[in-house]
C-alpha positions, 0 to 999 in steps of 0.5 A: 698658392696665393688666395688673392691671385685670380687664376685663369683657365689655360684652355680656350673654348675650342680646346675644351670642346675637343677635350669633351669630344675626346671624353665621349668618344673614348669612354664609349669605346672603353665601355664597348671594348671592356664589356667582357671584363665588366661581365666577368667582374659582375659574375664574381659579385654574383657568385659572392652574393654581393651587389656589384655597383656602389654609388656616392654623391660627389660635388662636380662641375659648377658645384653640381651634385652627381652620383659617382659609380664604382664597383663595391670594394668594402663590406656593407657596414663600412661607413662610419657616421655616414662617412667612408673610412678615409685612412688607408688602414681603415679602408684596408680593414673593410675591403672584401676579397674581391674589393682588394683585387679590384683596388690593387689594379684600379678596376673599381673605377671602371664604372666611372667611364659611364660618368665620363660618357654622360658628362659628369666627369672627364678622363683628366681633371681633379678627383671629385670630393664629398661635401663633408671634406670640401667644407673642411678645405674651405675652412682653410682656403678659398681656392676650391672655387677653381675646382668647380670650373673643371669637370672632375677626372678619372686621373690627374697629376695630384692623383698620380703624385700626391696619392690617396688623400687621407689627411687635410694636409694632403687634401690642401696639397692636392688642391694646390696641384689641381689649381696649378693644373687649371692654369697650365692644362692643355690637350697635350698635358692631358695626354701625358697624364693619361700615358703616365696613369696607364703606365703606372697601372700596367706596371703595378705601381700604387698611387 
């Protein structure tokens, strides 16, 4: 995308208000409805002797640093020089037995419903990134500033169709898709992304 072009948010204030209300309501409902599943996963970690929750600093809305929560899926010594393994091969080598199951069904992301409820994230929006990788992206393009104008999301078109970003090239592609989302997003568009995401999870598709 052209760095000299000034991109506009396609959502007005009212739509953003409705989007946030939707996030609060359905994240709360999700936490309540899925509480038995949360408890079951916690028991699995309890009996395996590991800590259930893993947190990591990400950069979110308006450039604010927040802690994103996930179920721990990797062994404790997974970090390399302070960074979680980026490539799929590196990550697969570090996955625990529980982690492999959680990752396969995207259940490791369930604690992020709390991030959505408290306003760190939204159901739909660009996936939040670490500052380490944002610096790499900013060295190539100045368009990352548009990501700060949106709450990070549990899912997005880039997440569904660009997959896991383990290279700088895929990060730039994801950024371009996220900026495009910024210019066309709407409540209806968000709904379609959620439906496709749920379908992919239910059908066992990898993304």
